[in-house]
C-alpha positions as CSV (number, residue, x, y, z in Angstrom):
1,M,66.7,123.7,117.4
2,V,69.4,121.1,116.8
3,N,69.4,119.4,113.3
4,Y,71.1,116.1,114.2
5,A,71.2,115.0,110.6
6,L,73.1,118.1,109.6
7,E,75.4,117.7,112.6
8,Y,76.3,114.2,111.4
9,A,76.7,115.4,107.8
10,N,79.1,118.1,108.9
11,K,81.2,115.8,111.0
12,V,81.6,113.4,108.0
13,L,82.4,116.2,105.6
14,N,84.9,117.9,107.8
15,G,86.6,114.6,108.6
16,E,85.7,114.5,112.3
17,I,84.0,111.2,111.6
18,V,85.9,108.9,109.1
19,A,83.5,107.7,106.4
20,G,83.6,106.0,103.1
21,K,82.9,107.5,99.7
22,K,79.2,106.4,99.6
23,I,78.4,107.9,103.0
24,K,80.2,111.1,102.0
25,L,78.1,111.3,98.9
26,A,74.9,110.5,100.9
27,V,75.5,113.3,103.4
28,E,76.4,115.7,100.6
29,R,73.1,114.8,99.0
30,F,71.3,115.7,102.3
31,V,73.1,119.1,102.5
32,K,72.3,119.8,98.8
33,D,68.6,118.8,99.4
34,L,68.3,121.2,102.3
35,E,69.3,124.0,99.9
36,R,67.0,122.6,97.2
37,S,64.1,122.5,99.6
38,K,64.1,126.4,99.7
39,S,62.9,126.3,96.1
40,D,59.3,125.9,95.0
41,D,60.6,123.4,92.4
42,F,61.7,120.9,95.0
43,P,58.6,119.2,96.4
44,Y,60.0,118.2,99.8
45,Y,61.0,120.0,103.0
46,F,62.9,118.9,106.1
47,D,61.0,119.1,109.4
48,V,63.6,119.4,112.1
49,E,61.0,119.4,114.9
50,R,59.4,116.2,113.6
51,A,62.8,114.5,113.2
52,N,63.7,115.4,116.8
53,R,60.4,114.2,118.1
54,S,61.1,110.8,116.5
55,L,64.6,110.7,118.0
56,K,63.2,111.6,121.5
57,F,60.6,108.8,121.3
58,V,63.2,106.2,120.2
59,E,65.5,107.1,123.1
60,L,62.6,106.4,125.5
61,L,62.8,102.8,124.3
62,P,65.3,100.8,126.4
63,G,67.7,98.2,125.0
64,T,67.5,94.5,125.6
65,D,69.2,94.9,129.0
66,G,66.5,97.4,130.1
67,N,68.8,100.4,130.1
68,P,68.2,103.5,128.0
69,I,70.2,103.8,124.8
70,K,71.8,107.0,123.7
71,M,71.7,107.1,120.0
72,L,74.9,107.5,118.1
73,S,75.1,110.2,115.5
74,F,74.8,107.9,112.5
75,Q,71.6,106.4,114.0
76,Q,70.3,109.9,114.5
77,W,71.1,110.8,110.9
78,I,69.1,107.8,109.6
79,I,66.0,108.3,111.7
80,S,66.1,112.0,111.1
81,E,66.3,111.6,107.4
82,L,63.5,109.0,107.2
83,D,61.1,110.8,109.5
84,G,62.1,114.4,108.9
85,W,61.8,114.7,105.1
86,R,58.2,115.4,104.1
87,E,56.2,116.2,101.0
88,K,55.3,119.9,100.9
89,K,51.8,119.2,99.6
90,T,50.7,116.4,101.9
91,G,53.1,116.2,104.9
92,N,53.6,112.5,104.1
93,R,57.1,110.9,104.1
94,R,59.4,111.9,101.3
95,F,61.2,108.5,101.2
96,N,59.1,105.5,100.1
97,R,62.2,103.4,99.7
98,A,65.3,103.0,101.9
99,F,68.5,101.0,101.5
100,I,70.6,100.8,104.6
101,S,73.7,98.5,104.6
102,M,76.5,98.1,107.1
103,S,78.6,95.3,108.6
104,R,77.2,92.9,111.0
105,K,77.0,93.7,114.7
106,N,76.4,97.4,114.0
107,G,73.0,97.7,115.7
108,K,70.8,96.8,112.8
109,T,68.3,95.2,115.2
110,Y,68.0,98.4,117.3
111,L,67.7,100.4,114.1
112,V,64.8,98.4,112.6
113,S,63.0,98.2,115.9
114,S,63.3,102.0,116.2
115,M,62.0,102.5,112.6
116,A,59.1,100.2,113.3
117,S,58.1,101.8,116.6
118,N,58.1,105.2,115.0
119,S,56.0,104.0,112.1
120,L,53.5,102.3,114.3
121,L,53.0,105.0,116.9
122,M,54.3,108.3,115.4
123,E,52.9,108.3,111.9
124,T,49.3,109.4,111.3
125,E,48.8,108.5,107.6
126,P,46.7,106.4,107.3
127,A,44.9,107.3,110.5
128,Q,43.7,103.8,110.9
129,G,45.0,100.3,110.0
130,R,48.8,101.0,109.7
131,Q,50.7,97.8,109.1
132,V,54.4,97.4,110.1
133,L,56.1,94.2,108.8
134,F,59.5,92.7,109.7
135,V,60.4,90.4,106.9
136,S,63.3,88.0,106.5
137,N,64.2,84.7,104.9
138,A,63.7,83.0,108.2
139,L,61.0,83.9,110.8
140,K,63.7,83.6,113.5
141,Q,65.7,86.4,111.9
142,A,62.6,88.6,111.3
143,K,61.7,88.2,115.0
144,L,64.9,89.8,116.2
145,G,63.7,93.3,115.4
146,Y,60.2,92.5,116.4
147,N,61.2,91.2,119.8
148,M,63.4,94.2,120.5
149,M,60.5,96.4,119.6
150,S,58.2,94.4,121.8
151,N,60.5,94.5,124.8
152,G,61.0,98.2,124.4
153,L,57.3,99.0,124.2
154,K,56.6,96.7,127.2
155,S,59.1,98.7,129.2
156,V,57.4,102.0,128.1
157,A,54.0,100.5,128.9
158,K,55.1,99.7,132.5
159,K,55.9,103.3,133.1
160,S,52.9,104.9,131.3
161,K,49.3,104.1,132.0
162,Y,48.4,105.8,128.7
163,M,50.7,103.4,126.8
164,R,49.4,100.4,128.7
165,Q,45.9,101.3,127.6
166,R,47.0,102.0,124.0
167,L,49.1,98.9,123.3
168,K,48.4,95.2,123.2
169,I,51.7,93.3,123.0
170,L,51.6,89.6,122.2
171,N,54.2,87.2,121.0
172,A,53.1,87.4,117.4
173,Q,51.6,90.8,117.1
174,I,51.8,94.3,118.6
175,T,48.6,96.3,118.2
176,D,48.0,100.0,118.6
177,L,44.4,99.9,119.8
178,E,44.0,103.6,119.3
179,S,44.4,103.3,115.5
180,D,43.8,99.6,115.0
181,S,47.4,99.3,113.6
182,F,49.8,96.5,114.1
183,A,53.3,95.2,113.8
184,M,54.3,91.6,112.9
185,A,57.3,89.5,112.0
186,L,56.9,87.3,108.9
187,A,59.1,84.9,106.9
188,S,59.7,85.8,103.3
189,E,57.2,83.4,101.7
190,T,55.1,85.1,99.1
191,S,52.1,83.0,100.1
192,T,52.4,84.4,103.6
193,L,52.9,88.0,102.5
194,D,49.9,88.0,100.1
195,G,47.1,90.0,101.5
196,F,49.2,92.4,103.5
197,G,49.4,96.1,102.6
198,A,52.3,97.4,104.7
199,T,52.7,101.0,105.7
200,T,56.2,100.1,106.6
201,A,58.0,96.9,105.5
202,I,61.5,96.2,106.7
203,L,63.3,93.6,104.7
204,D,66.3,92.1,106.5
205,E,69.2,90.0,105.1
206,W,68.0,90.6,101.5
207,H,71.4,89.5,100.2
208,E,70.3,85.9,100.5
209,A,67.3,86.3,98.1
210,K,67.9,84.9,94.6
211,T,64.9,86.7,93.1
212,R,62.9,89.9,93.6
213,K,59.7,87.9,94.2
214,V,59.3,88.9,97.9
215,Y,60.4,92.5,97.3
216,N,57.8,92.8,94.5
217,V,55.0,91.3,96.6
218,L,55.7,93.8,99.4
219,K,55.9,96.6,96.9
220,S,52.7,95.5,95.2
221,G,50.9,95.3,98.6
222,M,52.0,98.9,99.3
223,S,50.7,100.3,96.0
224,N,47.8,102.1,97.6
225,Q,49.8,103.5,100.5
226,K,50.4,107.3,100.3
227,N,52.8,107.2,103.2
228,G,54.5,103.8,102.7
229,L,58.2,102.9,103.2
230,L,59.9,99.7,102.0
231,A,63.2,99.5,103.7
232,V,66.1,97.1,103.0
233,V,68.3,96.8,106.0
234,S,71.0,94.3,105.3
235,T,74.7,93.4,105.0
236,A,76.4,92.7,101.7
237,G,76.7,89.0,100.6
238,L,78.8,86.4,98.9
239,D,76.8,86.2,95.7
240,M,76.8,89.0,93.3
241,N,74.1,87.5,91.1
242,V,71.3,88.6,93.4
243,P,68.7,91.4,93.3
244,M,70.3,93.2,96.3
245,Y,73.6,93.6,94.4
246,D,71.8,95.0,91.4
247,E,70.0,97.5,93.7
248,Y,73.4,98.3,95.3
249,K,74.9,99.1,91.9
250,F,71.9,101.3,90.9
251,L,72.0,103.2,94.1
252,S,75.7,103.7,93.8
253,D,75.0,105.4,90.5
254,V,72.3,107.5,92.2
255,L,74.8,108.8,94.8
256,E,77.2,109.6,92.0
257,G,74.6,111.6,90.2
258,K,74.3,109.2,87.2
259,E,70.8,108.2,88.1
260,E,67.9,110.0,89.9
261,A,65.8,108.7,92.8
262,D,64.7,111.5,95.0
263,R,62.4,109.3,97.0
264,Y,65.0,106.7,97.8
265,F,67.1,107.0,101.1
266,I,70.5,105.5,100.7
267,A,73.1,104.7,103.5
268,I,75.9,102.3,102.6
269,W,78.8,101.9,105.0
270,E,81.7,99.9,103.5
271,L,85.4,100.0,103.0
272,D,86.6,101.9,99.9
273,D,89.4,99.5,99.2
274,K,90.3,96.0,100.3
275,E,93.7,97.2,101.5
276,E,92.0,99.2,104.3
277,I,91.6,95.9,106.2
278,H,95.2,96.5,107.3
279,D,94.4,100.0,108.8
280,Q,92.1,99.8,111.8
281,D,91.5,103.6,111.6
282,M,89.5,102.9,108.4
283,W,87.3,100.2,109.9
284,I,84.7,102.7,111.0
285,K,83.9,103.2,107.3
286,A,82.1,99.8,107.4
287,N,81.3,99.8,111.1
288,P,79.7,103.1,112.0
289,I,79.0,101.9,115.5
290,F,82.7,102.5,116.2
291,E,81.6,106.0,117.1
292,S,81.2,104.4,120.5
293,E,84.7,103.9,121.9
294,E,83.3,101.3,124.3
295,I,81.8,99.2,121.6
296,K,84.8,99.7,119.4
297,S,87.2,98.5,122.1
298,T,85.2,95.2,122.3
299,M,84.7,94.6,118.6
300,L,88.0,95.6,117.2
301,P,90.1,92.7,118.6
302,A,87.6,90.2,117.4
303,I,87.6,91.7,113.9
304,Q,91.4,91.7,113.9
305,D,91.4,88.0,114.8
306,D,89.1,87.4,111.8
307,V,91.4,89.3,109.5
308,E,94.5,87.5,110.6
309,L,92.9,84.1,110.3
310,G,91.5,85.0,106.9
311,I,95.0,86.0,105.7
312,K,96.6,82.8,107.0
313,Q,93.9,80.6,105.4
314,H,94.0,82.6,102.1
315,N,90.3,83.2,102.4
316,L,89.4,86.8,103.1
317,N,86.1,86.9,101.2
318,A,83.9,86.0,104.3
319,V,85.8,88.6,106.4
320,L,85.4,91.3,103.8
321,V,81.6,90.7,103.6
322,K,80.9,90.1,107.3
323,N,83.2,92.6,108.9
324,F,83.6,95.2,106.2
325,N,80.4,95.0,104.1
326,M,82.1,94.5,100.8
327,W,80.4,92.5,98.1
328,Q,82.4,89.4,97.1
329,Q,82.1,86.3,95.1
330,A,81.9,83.2,97.1
331,S,84.8,81.4,95.6
332,E,88.5,82.4,95.9
333,D,88.8,80.7,92.4
334,S,86.5,83.3,90.8
335,Y,87.8,84.2,87.3
336,I,87.2,88.0,87.5
337,A,86.3,90.1,90.5
338,G,82.9,91.8,90.1
339,E,84.4,95.3,90.7
340,D,87.0,94.8,88.0
341,W,84.2,93.8,85.5
342,D,82.1,96.8,86.6
343,I,84.9,99.3,86.1
344,A,85.1,98.2,82.4
345,K,81.4,99.0,81.7
346,V,80.8,101.8,79.1
347,E,78.0,103.2,77.1
348,P,77.1,101.2,74.0
349,V,79.6,101.8,71.2
350,D,78.7,102.2,67.5
351,I,80.3,99.2,65.8
352,T,79.1,99.9,62.3
353,G,81.7,99.0,59.7
354,K,84.1,97.4,62.2
355,Q,85.8,94.0,62.2
356,V,84.5,91.4,64.5
357,Y,85.4,88.0,66.1
358,I,82.3,86.0,67.1
359,G,82.5,83.3,69.8
360,V,79.9,80.5,70.1
361,D,79.0,78.3,73.0
362,L,76.4,75.8,71.8
363,S,75.2,74.2,75.0
364,K,72.5,71.5,75.3
365,T,69.5,72.3,73.2
366,D,67.3,72.3,76.3
367,D,69.5,74.9,78.2
368,L,71.3,78.1,77.2
369,T,73.3,78.9,74.1
370,S,75.3,82.1,73.8
371,I,76.9,84.2,71.1
372,S,79.5,86.6,72.2
373,W,81.6,89.0,70.0
374,I,84.7,91.1,70.3
375,V,85.1,94.2,68.1
376,P,88.6,95.8,67.9
377,L,88.3,99.6,68.2
378,D,90.5,102.3,66.7
379,D,91.8,103.3,70.1
380,G,93.4,99.8,70.7
381,R,90.6,98.5,73.0
382,L,88.4,95.4,72.5
383,Y,84.7,96.0,72.8
384,C,82.7,92.9,74.0
385,D,79.1,92.0,74.1
386,S,76.8,89.0,74.1
387,H,73.4,87.5,73.3
388,S,71.9,84.3,74.6
389,F,69.2,81.9,73.4
390,V,66.9,80.5,76.1
391,A,65.3,77.0,76.0
392,T,61.9,76.6,77.7
393,K,61.7,72.8,77.7
394,Y,61.0,72.4,81.4
395,G,59.1,75.7,81.8
396,L,60.3,79.3,81.4
397,Q,59.2,80.3,84.9
398,D,61.1,77.4,86.5
399,K,64.2,78.3,84.4
400,E,64.0,81.9,85.5
401,N,63.8,80.8,89.1
402,R,66.7,78.3,88.8
403,D,69.0,80.7,86.9
404,G,68.1,83.8,88.9
405,L,67.6,85.7,85.6
406,P,64.4,87.4,84.4
407,Y,64.7,86.2,80.8
408,R,61.4,87.7,79.7
409,E,62.4,91.2,80.8
410,L,65.9,90.7,79.3
411,E,64.4,89.7,76.0
412,K,62.6,93.0,75.8
413,V,65.9,94.9,76.1
414,G,67.6,92.7,73.5
415,E,69.9,90.6,75.7
416,C,68.4,87.2,74.8
417,S,65.9,85.4,72.6
418,I,63.5,82.9,74.0
419,T,62.8,79.9,71.8
420,Q,59.4,79.8,70.1
421,L,59.7,76.1,69.2
422,E,56.9,73.9,70.7
423,S,59.6,71.5,71.9
424,G,61.1,74.2,74.0
425,I,64.6,73.5,72.8
426,V,67.0,76.1,71.4
427,D,66.3,76.9,67.8
428,Y,69.7,76.8,66.0
429,D,68.2,78.4,62.9
430,Q,67.4,81.4,65.2
431,V,71.0,81.3,66.4
432,F,72.4,81.5,62.9
433,E,70.0,84.2,61.8
434,F,71.1,86.3,64.8
435,I,74.8,85.9,63.7
436,K,73.8,86.8,60.2
437,D,71.8,89.9,61.2
438,L,74.6,91.0,63.6
439,I,77.1,91.0,60.7
440,E,74.9,92.4,58.0
441,M,73.0,95.1,60.0
442,N,76.2,96.5,61.4
443,D,78.1,96.0,58.1
444,L,80.8,94.1,60.0
445,E,83.8,92.3,58.6
446,C,83.7,88.9,60.2
447,L,87.2,87.7,60.9
448,G,86.0,84.4,62.3
449,I,83.2,82.5,64.0
450,C,85.1,80.7,66.7
451,Y,83.3,77.6,67.8
452,D,83.6,74.6,70.0
453,P,83.1,71.6,67.6
454,Y,80.8,69.9,70.1
455,N,77.2,69.8,68.6
456,A,78.2,72.4,66.0
457,N,77.5,70.5,62.7
458,S,74.3,72.3,61.9
459,L,75.7,75.8,62.6
460,I,78.9,75.0,60.6
461,S,77.0,74.0,57.4
462,K,74.9,77.2,57.6
463,A,77.9,79.4,58.1
464,E,79.9,77.8,55.4
465,K,77.1,78.3,52.9
466,A,77.1,82.0,53.8
467,N,80.9,82.1,53.3
468,Y,81.6,83.1,57.0
469,P,85.1,82.0,58.1
470,M,84.7,79.2,60.7
471,I,87.5,78.7,63.2
472,E,87.5,75.6,65.5
473,V,88.4,76.1,69.1
474,R,89.4,72.9,70.9
475,Q,88.1,73.0,74.5
476,G,91.1,72.3,76.7
477,I,93.7,74.0,78.8
478,L,96.4,73.7,76.1
479,T,94.2,75.9,73.8
480,L,92.5,78.1,76.3
481,N,95.1,78.8,79.0
482,V,96.7,81.8,77.2
483,P,93.5,83.5,76.0
484,T,91.8,83.0,79.4
485,R,94.8,84.7,81.1
486,S,95.1,87.3,78.4
487,F,91.4,88.3,78.6
488,R,91.7,89.0,82.3
489,E,95.0,90.8,82.0
490,Q,93.7,93.0,79.2
491,L,90.6,93.8,81.3
492,Y,92.9,94.9,84.2
493,D,94.8,96.9,81.7
494,K,91.6,98.7,80.6
495,K,91.9,97.2,77.1
496,I,88.6,95.3,77.4
497,I,85.4,97.2,77.6
498,H,81.7,96.2,77.5
499,P,78.2,97.7,77.7
500,K,75.6,96.8,80.4
501,N,74.6,93.2,79.8
502,T,72.9,91.4,82.7
503,I,73.3,87.9,81.4
504,L,77.0,88.4,80.5
505,T,77.7,89.9,83.9
506,H,75.9,87.1,85.6
507,A,78.2,84.6,83.7
508,V,81.3,86.5,84.6
509,N,80.3,86.6,88.3
510,N,79.8,82.8,88.2
511,A,82.9,81.9,86.3
512,I,85.3,79.7,88.3
513,I,88.7,78.7,87.0
514,K,90.3,75.3,87.2
515,E,94.0,74.8,87.1
516,D,96.6,72.1,86.4
517,N,100.2,72.0,85.4
518,N,99.3,73.2,81.9
519,G,97.5,76.4,83.0
520,I,94.0,77.6,83.6
521,Q,90.6,77.6,81.9
522,I,87.0,78.4,82.9
523,N,85.5,75.4,84.7
524,K,82.7,74.3,82.4
525,S,81.6,71.5,84.8
526,K,80.1,74.4,86.8
527,N,77.8,75.2,83.8
528,S,74.7,74.9,86.0
529,N,75.7,78.5,87.1
530,K,75.2,79.7,83.5
531,I,78.6,80.7,82.3
532,D,77.9,80.3,78.6
533,P,78.3,83.9,77.6
534,I,81.8,84.2,79.0
535,V,82.8,80.8,77.6
536,A,81.7,82.1,74.2
537,L,83.7,85.3,74.7
538,I,86.9,83.4,75.5
539,N,86.4,81.3,72.3
540,A,86.4,84.6,70.4
541,H,89.4,85.9,72.4
542,V,91.5,82.9,71.3
543,F,91.9,84.8,68.0
544,A,91.0,88.4,69.1
545,M,93.7,88.7,71.7
546,N,96.5,89.2,69.2
547,H,94.4,91.3,66.8
548,F,96.5,94.5,66.9
549,E,99.8,92.6,66.6
550,T,98.7,90.4,63.7
551,V,95.9,91.9,61.7
552,E,97.1,95.5,62.2
553,G,100.7,94.4,61.7
554,K,99.9,92.8,58.3
555,K,98.0,96.0,57.3
556,A,101.1,98.1,58.1
557,D,103.3,95.7,56.1
558,N,101.0,95.8,53.1
559,E,100.9,99.6,53.2
560,F,104.7,99.6,53.2
561,Y,105.0,97.1,50.3
562,T,102.6,99.1,48.2
563,S,104.2,102.4,49.0
564,E,107.0,104.3,47.1
565,S,109.3,103.5,50.0
566,F,109.5,99.9,48.9
567,A,111.7,99.3,45.9
568,F,114.4,96.8,44.9
């Protein structure tokens, strides 16, 4: 019996099908899991017969033009993996989550309608009352997959008396009368989704969601499902401060073996490098539908036109996202690219006994205030981290929604402190105590607290009483141009490193530069995007950037002058 998933995996691994790094890792994972399934320690097995039965059923469903569709091998791989992997103890689906991402126009609608049809009619757990939900930001988008499913099943029903008796197909709902199960399309409003307990939920265009609210409502509704599947099927986006990008980064780590998630199916088609937009042979990495030469011949000229226009207009971001499924920041004026910042991420470093430069950004008392610090390391690198203070004046939940940050969760892991003042404003006593604890608990030598003088009087007096060196940083391009450029250059040079810090990363992703004849600086007028941690970091970098040339240089000089080599 043919194992179509293994066939696709082998074609990818032997180079017959060109694929990107993440797809290669995904099919390697499949091959390894086939071997693992032979062991009693691995709780899943791959049912080739069941996978093929699902493929055969899907190919009975015609396309929108009424003609049968021959599945491409990447589609066979997805359906086979999702339906073929089973729990050894129960026979239920192995995968309860799925993340499937590819460029637009690659047959996502066909894919989700196939997944939904299988779930409604081929699954048997639960035996009654299965719920299949298509969910998207707009009902119109959610209806695309639903309508394709509806049309396909109508065509099958015309040919089969049994299916006519079994199915009731309406504009708003498809019902399997035999099991009292149904499929529906819904907009992603939590009030609409409450009360559903999906067996299969397919979440489309998740890159547009600013919070996990809808995802969590769907997941919560599925909590009692023994055979549930929550599947994200979406392209990348132009905002890296969204839940889908966080999920993408986590799943990238899973594929690389840094994290474990045995019940999560992952399929991400994307270019490996931006330069591959200039090589049409590489475009299949993000457009797996290019397996079809007919489809490729139609799509390729249109994509080439988009690339050429993007180059002429100096705006490739939209092209990289839409045509090549690469996450990008919306603005061409972004300060640091997300992938460059991610590359600099390291495990937390022990900073005990080190020197430190502390940067402060004292924003409005009813908003966000940030403390960021830079620690020079013995290997010549600068280690950066940050902590923020969150005001609650207009409601913490509203602030979390506006900022797109789960401050309560982040406080638990030590990234921020939420004010306890009844007024809801930032507590500057709490800010100073944090600085003091940072220095004393880590036995740090503070080389300077680098501050914007705006609204800093209270902090200055407290720090001076504690004998901390205070260094004023005037906020203007003349002061900030060089350190702003230097920080980015040292990051590119792998001289800047940082631990995982969600709020700091959020700020870096949001930071936009403004430029005039005197140079560049981060545009603080865009502060509604919460850039305070990176602003504080640049304040510290004004003095940290030359640390190894100045402080270490003076140390070398002193050692020379006190040595026997120095004599008159």
